[in-house]
N, CA and C of each residue as an Amber inpcrd file, in Angstrom:
protein
   348
  14.8450000  69.2190000  47.7040000  14.5650000  68.0920000  46.8340000
  14.7820000  66.8210000  47.6680000  13.7780000  65.9770000  47.6740000
  13.9390000  64.7580000  48.4580000  14.7300000  63.7190000  47.6650000
  15.0310000  62.6190000  48.3360000  15.9220000  61.6140000  47.7590000
  15.2990000  60.9120000  46.5540000  14.0070000  60.6550000  46.5930000
  13.3620000  59.9590000  45.4740000  13.3900000  60.8190000  44.2160000
  13.0800000  62.0940000  44.3580000  13.1220000  63.0000000  43.2050000
  14.5350000  63.0980000  42.6550000  15.5080000  63.1780000  43.5430000
  16.9020000  63.2430000  43.1060000  17.2960000  61.9890000  42.3390000
  16.8930000  60.8080000  42.8200000  17.2580000  59.5660000  42.1410000
  16.5750000  59.4640000  40.7720000  15.3310000  59.9150000  40.6700000
  14.6320000  59.8800000  39.3820000  15.3040000  60.8210000  38.3880000
  15.6170000  62.0260000  38.8260000  16.2670000  62.9940000  37.9380000
  17.6580000  62.4980000  37.5390000  18.4040000  61.9510000  38.4880000
  19.7570000  61.4620000  38.1800000  19.7120000  60.2910000  37.2010000
  18.7830000  59.3420000  37.4010000  18.7240000  58.1960000  36.4930000
  18.2450000  58.6110000  35.0980000  17.2880000  59.5280000  35.0290000
  16.8490000  60.0130000  33.7130000  17.9690000  60.7590000  32.9910000
  18.6830000  61.6050000  33.7170000  19.7850000  62.3500000  33.1110000
  20.8720000  61.4050000  32.6100000  21.2270000  60.4330000  33.4210000
  22.2730000  59.4900000  33.0260000  21.8360000  58.6590000  31.8250000
  20.5930000  58.1620000  31.8300000  20.1560000  57.3340000  30.7080000
  20.0330000  58.1350000  29.4160000  19.5460000  59.3560000  29.4860000
  19.4520000  60.1860000  28.2780000  20.8340000  60.5390000  27.7570000
  21.7650000  60.8600000  28.6620000  23.1280000  61.1810000  28.2480000
  23.8050000  59.9890000  27.5860000  23.6820000  58.8030000  28.1770000
  24.3190000  57.6210000  27.5900000  23.6810000  57.2350000  26.2550000
  22.3680000  57.3920000  26.1390000  21.7070000  57.0960000  24.8630000
  22.1580000  58.0680000  23.7790000  22.2610000  59.3430000  24.1150000
  22.7290000  60.3320000  23.1390000  24.1650000  60.0600000  22.7300000
  25.0150000  59.7060000  23.6760000  26.3970000  59.3640000  23.3410000
  26.4700000  58.1410000  22.4410000  25.6210000  57.1710000  22.6740000
  25.6190000  55.9760000  21.8400000  25.2410000  56.3220000  20.4110000
  24.2070000  57.1330000  20.2160000  23.8240000  57.5180000  18.8630000
  24.8840000  58.3810000  18.2010000  25.5740000  59.1820000  18.9810000
  26.5530000  60.1100000  18.4190000  27.8710000  59.4160000  18.0960000
  28.3190000  58.5090000  18.9540000  29.6330000  57.8940000  18.7840000
  29.6130000  56.5610000  18.0310000  28.4600000  55.9870000  17.8310000
  28.3970000  54.6700000  17.1980000  28.8390000  54.7510000  15.7430000
  29.6070000  53.7550000  15.3400000  30.0550000  53.6760000  13.9510000
  29.0960000  52.7720000  13.1950000  28.4660000  53.3230000  12.1990000
  27.5420000  52.5210000  11.3910000  28.0750000  52.4620000   9.9720000
  28.7340000  51.3820000   9.6890000  29.2060000  51.1310000   8.3280000
  28.8700000  49.6850000   7.9730000  27.6040000  49.4400000   7.6330000
  27.1990000  48.0660000   7.3330000  27.7920000  47.5940000   6.0090000
  28.1950000  46.3530000   5.9990000  28.6510000  45.7190000   4.7720000
  27.8220000  44.4490000   4.5730000  27.9170000  43.8260000   3.4230000
  27.0780000  42.6370000   3.1630000  27.3190000  41.5100000   4.1670000
  28.5350000  41.4040000   4.6850000  28.8240000  40.3400000   5.6490000
  28.0790000  40.5650000   6.9610000  27.9970000  41.8200000   7.4020000
  27.2860000  42.1200000   8.6420000  25.7820000  42.0230000   8.4760000
  25.2840000  42.3130000   7.2900000  23.8470000  42.2960000   7.0540000
  23.2980000  40.9040000   6.7730000  24.1660000  39.9410000   6.4890000
  23.6870000  38.5950000   6.1880000  23.4390000  37.8320000   7.4910000
  22.4440000  36.9480000   7.4880000  22.1920000  36.1580000   8.6920000
  23.2980000  35.1270000   8.8930000  23.6180000  34.8620000  10.1300000
  24.6820000  33.9120000  10.4510000  24.0720000  32.5380000  10.6850000
  24.5510000  31.5560000   9.9190000  24.0850000  30.1830000  10.0890000
  25.2980000  29.2610000  10.1210000  26.0540000  29.3250000  11.1750000
  27.1880000  28.4290000  11.4230000  28.2080000  28.4380000  10.2950000
  28.4200000  29.5580000   9.6660000  29.4260000  29.6610000   8.6240000
  28.9520000  29.2620000   7.2490000  27.7510000  28.7320000   7.1250000
  27.2180000  28.3320000   5.8260000  26.4180000  29.4770000   5.2210000
  26.2450000  29.4320000   3.9170000  25.3730000  30.3960000   3.2720000
  23.9400000  30.1220000   3.7140000  23.1630000  31.1630000   3.9370000
  21.7840000  30.9430000   4.3930000  20.9650000  30.1890000   3.3470000
  20.1130000  29.2840000   3.8350000  19.3120000  28.4650000   2.9380000
  18.0000000  29.1270000   2.5640000  17.5380000  30.0370000   3.3880000
  16.2740000  30.7130000   3.1160000  16.3100000  32.1040000   3.7210000
  15.1980000  32.7560000   3.6790000  15.1140000  34.1010000   4.2240000
  15.0950000  34.0520000   5.7540000  15.8500000  34.9250000   6.3630000
  15.8640000  35.0120000   7.8220000  14.7510000  35.9190000   8.3210000
  13.9780000  36.4720000   7.4540000  12.9440000  37.4320000   7.8190000
  11.5400000  36.8240000   7.7680000  11.4440000  35.4980000   7.9160000
  10.1310000  34.8700000   7.9100000   9.4060000  35.2150000   9.2030000
   8.1390000  35.5630000   9.1170000   7.4160000  35.9380000  10.3380000
   7.1000000  34.7200000  11.1980000   7.0510000  34.9550000  12.5080000
   6.6460000  33.9120000  13.4350000   5.1280000  33.8030000  13.4340000
   4.6530000  32.6730000  13.8440000   3.2190000  32.5000000  13.9960000
   2.7420000  33.3030000  15.2020000   1.5590000  33.8540000  15.1060000
   0.9940000  34.6310000  16.2020000   0.7330000  33.7380000  17.4050000
   0.5570000  32.4630000  17.1910000   0.3370000  31.5300000  18.2970000
   1.5810000  31.4170000  19.1740000   2.7470000  31.5450000  18.5770000
   3.9790000  31.5350000  19.3700000   3.9800000  32.7090000  20.3370000
   3.6000000  33.8830000  19.8660000   3.5740000  35.0560000  20.7280000
   2.4960000  34.9250000  21.8010000   1.3590000  34.3170000  21.4590000
   0.2930000  34.1280000  22.4340000   0.7550000  33.2210000  23.5690000
   1.4050000  32.1310000  23.2320000   1.8980000  31.2240000  24.2740000
   2.9880000  31.9060000  25.0920000   3.8310000  32.7070000  24.4580000
   4.8730000  33.4230000  25.1960000   4.2560000  34.4390000  26.1610000
   3.2240000  35.1410000  25.7330000   2.5690000  36.1130000  26.6090000
   1.8700000  35.4080000  27.7580000   1.2280000  34.2650000  27.4760000
   0.6020000  33.5100000  28.5610000   1.6410000  33.0130000  29.5640000
   2.7900000  32.5800000  29.0740000   3.8570000  32.1620000  29.9800000
   4.3000000  33.3180000  30.8630000   4.5010000  34.4930000  30.2770000
   4.8960000  35.6560000  31.0720000   3.8220000  36.0340000  32.0860000
   2.5650000  35.9320000  31.6840000   1.4760000  36.2630000  32.5910000
   1.4710000  35.3440000  33.8040000   1.6010000  34.0420000  33.5830000
   1.5900000  33.1150000  34.7100000   2.8890000  33.1810000  35.4960000
   3.9680000  33.5650000  34.8600000   5.2120000  33.7720000  35.5820000
   5.0830000  34.9690000  36.5240000   4.4230000  36.0250000  36.0690000
   4.1790000  37.1790000  36.9360000   3.2120000  36.8440000  38.0560000
   2.2850000  35.9360000  37.7900000   1.3690000  35.5040000  38.8470000
   2.1450000  34.8710000  39.9910000   3.1100000  34.0570000  39.6720000
   3.9260000  33.4340000  40.7140000   4.6900000  34.5040000  41.4850000
   5.1900000  35.5070000  40.7870000   5.9150000  36.5810000  41.4690000
   4.9890000  37.3740000  42.3910000   3.7230000  37.5450000  41.9940000
   2.7820000  38.2590000  42.8480000   2.3600000  37.4260000  44.0570000
   2.3110000  36.1180000  43.8920000   1.8760000  35.2600000  44.9910000
   3.0280000  34.8010000  45.8810000   4.2560000  35.1120000  45.5200000
   5.4090000  34.6630000  46.2980000   5.3900000  35.1610000  47.7460000
   5.0390000  36.4220000  48.0240000   5.0340000  36.8550000  49.4260000
   3.7900000  36.4380000  50.2070000   2.9410000  35.5960000  49.6440000
   1.7000000  35.2180000  50.3130000   1.9150000  34.5400000  51.6710000
   2.8770000  33.6220000  51.8450000   3.0440000  33.0280000  53.1880000
   3.3780000  34.0650000  54.2500000   4.1230000  35.0960000  53.9030000
   4.4450000  36.1260000  54.8850000   3.2640000  37.0780000  55.0840000
   2.4550000  37.2610000  54.0460000   1.3320000  38.1770000  54.1520000
   0.2240000  37.6170000  55.0420000   0.2070000  36.3100000  55.2370000
  -0.8130000  35.7460000  56.1180000  -0.5450000  36.0780000  57.5780000
   0.6100000  36.6420000  57.8930000   0.9330000  37.0440000  59.2580000
   0.4430000  38.4480000  59.5780000  -0.2100000  39.1030000  58.6210000
  -0.7380000  40.4460000  58.8410000  -1.9650000  40.4010000  59.7530000
  -2.5120000  41.5850000  60.0570000  -3.6660000  41.6500000  60.9420000
  -4.9140000  41.0490000  60.3100000  -5.0210000  41.1370000  58.9810000
  -6.2010000  40.6180000  58.2820000  -5.7780000  39.5780000  57.2420000
  -5.4950000  38.3570000  57.6730000  -5.0810000  37.3350000  56.6880000
  -6.2230000  36.9110000  55.7690000  -7.4750000  37.0730000  56.2060000
  -8.6030000  36.6980000  55.3550000  -8.6480000  37.5950000  54.1160000
  -8.3810000  38.8840000  54.2870000  -8.3640000  39.8080000  53.1490000
  -7.2460000  39.4430000  52.1810000  -6.0870000  39.1090000  52.7180000
  -4.9520000  38.7300000  51.8670000  -5.2760000  37.4770000  51.0670000
  -5.8430000  36.4820000  51.7310000  -6.1820000  35.2480000  51.0230000
  -7.3080000  35.4760000  50.0190000  -8.2280000  36.3800000  50.3130000
  -9.3040000  36.6810000  49.3640000  -8.7440000  37.3310000  48.1060000
  -7.8250000  38.2750000  48.2600000  -7.2170000  38.9200000  47.0810000
  -6.4040000  37.9200000  46.2670000  -5.6650000  37.0520000  46.9520000
  -4.8780000  36.0500000  46.2320000  -5.7870000  35.0710000  45.4980000
  -6.8750000  34.6590000  46.1410000  -7.8200000  33.7480000  45.4910000
  -8.4990000  34.4130000  44.3060000  -8.8080000  35.6990000  44.4250000
  -9.4070000  36.4310000  43.3130000  -8.4470000  36.4940000  42.1190000
  -7.1810000  36.7520000  42.3970000  -6.1810000  36.7950000  41.3290000
  -6.0690000  35.4450000  40.6280000  -6.0020000  34.3800000  41.3950000
  -5.8960000  33.0420000  40.8010000  -7.1550000  32.7050000  40.0090000
  -8.3280000  33.0840000  40.5190000  -9.5800000  32.8090000  39.8200000
  -9.6460000  33.5510000  38.4860000  -9.2590000  34.8210000  38.4730000
  -9.2760000  35.5970000  37.2240000  -8.3210000  34.9950000  36.1950000
  -7.1310000  34.6230000  36.6230000  -6.1720000  34.0320000  35.6920000
  -6.6320000  32.6600000  35.2080000  -7.2590000  31.8870000  36.0760000
  -7.7620000  30.5770000  35.6650000  -8.8990000  30.7220000  34.6590000
  -9.7920000  31.6730000  34.8970000 -10.8730000  31.9090000  33.9330000
 -10.3270000  32.3750000  32.5800000  -9.2850000  33.1930000  32.5960000
  -8.6520000  33.6170000  31.3420000  -8.0140000  32.4590000  30.6070000
  -7.3830000  31.5640000  31.3480000  -6.7670000  30.3860000  30.7240000
  -7.8300000  29.4660000  30.1370000  -8.9220000  29.2560000  30.8580000
 -10.0120000  28.4110000  30.3490000 -10.6130000  29.0370000  29.0890000
 -10.7780000  30.3430000  29.0890000 -11.3160000  31.0340000  27.9080000
 -10.3980000  30.8380000  26.6990000  -9.0900000  31.0150000  26.8910000
  -8.1400000  30.8120000  25.7870000  -8.1620000  29.3680000  25.3090000
  -8.2900000  28.4410000  26.2320000  -8.3190000  27.0330000  25.8810000
  -9.5630000  26.7030000  25.0550000 -10.7220000  27.2360000  25.4750000
 -11.9710000  26.9800000  24.7490000 -11.9410000  27.6230000  23.3670000
 -11.3590000  28.8080000  23.2680000 -11.2860000  29.4970000  21.9750000
 -10.2720000  28.8530000  21.0300000  -9.4410000  27.9460000  21.5210000
  -8.4510000  27.2710000  20.6830000  -7.1770000  28.0670000  20.5070000
  -6.9280000  29.0110000  21.3920000  -5.7370000  29.8300000  21.2710000
  -4.4610000  29.1120000  21.6450000  -4.5630000  27.9830000  22.3060000
  -3.3710000  27.2400000  22.7170000  -3.0220000  26.1050000  21.7650000
  -3.7840000  25.9310000  20.6840000  -3.5120000  24.8790000  19.7120000
  -2.4090000  25.3250000  18.7530000  -1.4290000  24.4900000  18.5340000
  -0.3330000  24.8420000  17.6210000  -0.7450000  24.6660000  16.1650000
  -1.5150000  23.6360000  15.8660000  -1.9040000  23.3810000  14.4740000
  -3.4220000  23.4790000  14.3690000  -3.8550000  23.9050000  13.2110000
  -5.3080000  24.0390000  12.9720000  -5.8120000  22.8900000  12.1340000
């Protein structure tokens, strides 16, 4: 068994064991105080279960997408030292172009507007 297989099996075994122990040993005795939403010691003024707007999730997903883009482009200065820097720059430019076109599409469709 090579080292990678051993690490995968060990991490899966450990995570499954700890998850099973958590479900088995956890004490679940909810009372009204634990089930009520906490608002700085005051009684809640409204329902804590109001749904968020889908636009909030869209902006959050777009933020994560562009944050991942930065993470993908971070090693670009070092990648230009490879044997084929033109290929590296072409792939990076393609990635930026695809993300820019997606952002323009969302902008035109009105997905970034908070109010209608």
